[in-house]
MIDOSE-1310 file (N, C-alpha, C; in nm, 2 decimals, decimal comma, always signed):
residues 47
mfll	-0,66/+3,70/+0,22/-0,79/+3,66/+0,14/-0,74/+3,66/-0,01; -0,78/+3,57/-0,08/-0,76/+3,56/-0,22/-0,89/+3,57/-0,30; -0,88/+3,66/-0,41/-1,00/+3,68/-0,49/-0,96/+3,67/-0,63; -1,05/+3,61/-0,71/-1,03/+3,61/-0,86/-1,16/+3,65/-0,91
dydd	-1,16/+3,76/-0,98/-1,28/+3,82/-1,04/-1,32/+3,73/-1,15; -1,45/+3,70/-1,16/-1,50/+3,61/-1,26/-1,49/+3,68/-1,40; -1,53/+3,82/-1,40/-1,52/+3,89/-1,53/-1,38/+3,90/-1,58; -1,28/+3,91/-1,49/-1,14/+3,91/-1,54/-1,11/+3,78/-1,60
lrqs	-1,15/+3,67/-1,54/-1,12/+3,54/-1,59/-1,19/+3,52/-1,72; -1,32/+3,56/-1,73/-1,39/+3,55/-1,87/-1,33/+3,62/-1,98; -1,26/+3,74/-1,94/-1,19/+3,82/-2,05/-1,06/+3,77/-2,08; -1,00/+3,68/-2,01/-0,87/+3,63/-2,03/-0,85/+3,57/-2,16
sdpe	-0,74/+3,57/-2,22/-0,71/+3,49/-2,36/-0,69/+3,36/-2,33; -0,66/+3,32/-2,20/-0,65/+3,17/-2,16/-0,70/+3,15/-2,02; -0,83/+3,14/-2,01/-0,89/+3,14/-1,88/-0,85/+3,01/-1,80; -0,84/+2,90/-1,87/-0,80/+2,77/-1,80/-0,67/+2,79/-1,73
rdll	-0,57/+2,84/-1,81/-0,44/+2,86/-1,76/-0,44/+2,96/-1,64; -0,51/+3,07/-1,65/-0,52/+3,17/-1,55/-0,58/+3,11/-1,42; -0,69/+3,04/-1,44/-0,76/+2,98/-1,32/-0,66/+2,88/-1,25; -0,60/+2,79/-1,32/-0,50/+2,70/-1,27/-0,39/+2,77/-1,18
tfle	-0,33/+2,88/-1,25/-0,23/+2,96/-1,19/-0,28/+3,01/-1,06; -0,40/+3,07/-1,06/-0,46/+3,12/-0,94/-0,48/+3,02/-0,83; -0,53/+2,90/-0,87/-0,55/+2,80/-0,76/-0,42/+2,74/-0,71; -0,32/+2,72/-0,79/-0,18/+2,68/-0,74/-0,12/+2,78/-0,65
styr	-0,14/+2,91/-0,69/-0,06/+3,01/-0,60/-0,14/+3,02/-0,46; -0,27/+3,01/-0,47/-0,34/+3,02/-0,33/-0,31/+2,90/-0,25; -0,30/+2,78/-0,31/-0,27/+2,66/-0,24/-0,13/+2,67/-0,18; -0,03/+2,71/-0,26/+0,11/+2,73/-0,22/+0,11/+2,83/-0,09
agat	+0,03/+2,94/-0,11/+0,04/+3,04/+0,00/-0,02/+2,98/+0,12; -0,13/+2,91/+0,12/-0,19/+2,85/+0,23/-0,10/+2,74/+0,30; -0,03/+2,67/+0,21/+0,06/+2,56/+0,26/+0,18/+2,63/+0,33; +0,23/+2,74/+0,28/+0,34/+2,81/+0,34/+0,29/+2,87/+0,47
aagw	+0,18/+2,93/+0,48/+0,12/+2,99/+0,60/+0,10/+2,88/+0,71; +0,07/+2,77/+0,67/+0,05/+2,66/+0,76/+0,17/+2,58/+0,82; +0,29/+2,62/+0,74/+0,41/+2,57/+0,79/+0,44/+2,43/+0,72; +0,37/+2,40/+0,61/+0,39/+2,26/+0,55/+0,53/+2,26/+0,48
dpgl	+0,59/+2,14/+0,48/+0,72/+2,13/+0,41/+0,70/+2,15/+0,26; +0,77/+2,25/+0,20/+0,75/+2,29/+0,07/+0,79/+2,16/-0,02; +0,88/+2,08/+0,02/+0,92/+1,96/-0,06/+0,80/+1,86/-0,07; +0,70/+1,87/+0,01/+0,59/+1,77/+0,01/+0,48/+1,82/-0,08
lgsg	+0,47/+1,95/-0,12/+0,36/+2,01/-0,19/+0,34/+1,94/-0,34; +0,45/+1,94/-0,42/+0,44/+1,88/-0,54/+0,35/+1,97/-0,63; +0,34/+1,93/-0,76/+0,26/+2,01/-0,86/+0,12/+1,97/-0,87; +0,07/+1,86/-0,82/-0,06/+1,81/-0,83/-0,09/+1,74/-0,96
cpe	+0,02/+1,74/-1,05/+0,00/+1,67/-1,17/+0,07/+1,53/-1,17; +0,00/+1,43/-1,23/+0,06/+1,30/-1,23/+0,19/+1,30/-1,30; +0,29/+1,21/-1,27/+0,41/+1,21/-1,33/+0,41/+1,10/-1,44
């Protein structure tokens, strides 16, 4: 289970970056647990 405490995010010096880092790491962890090919994950950002 992944949890991001809202108060911690509110107190962050860069909440947008911290939220994105959290979301990307949980996505990667879920994809790995599901056995997805890591080469297919990508960054989610357009090139």
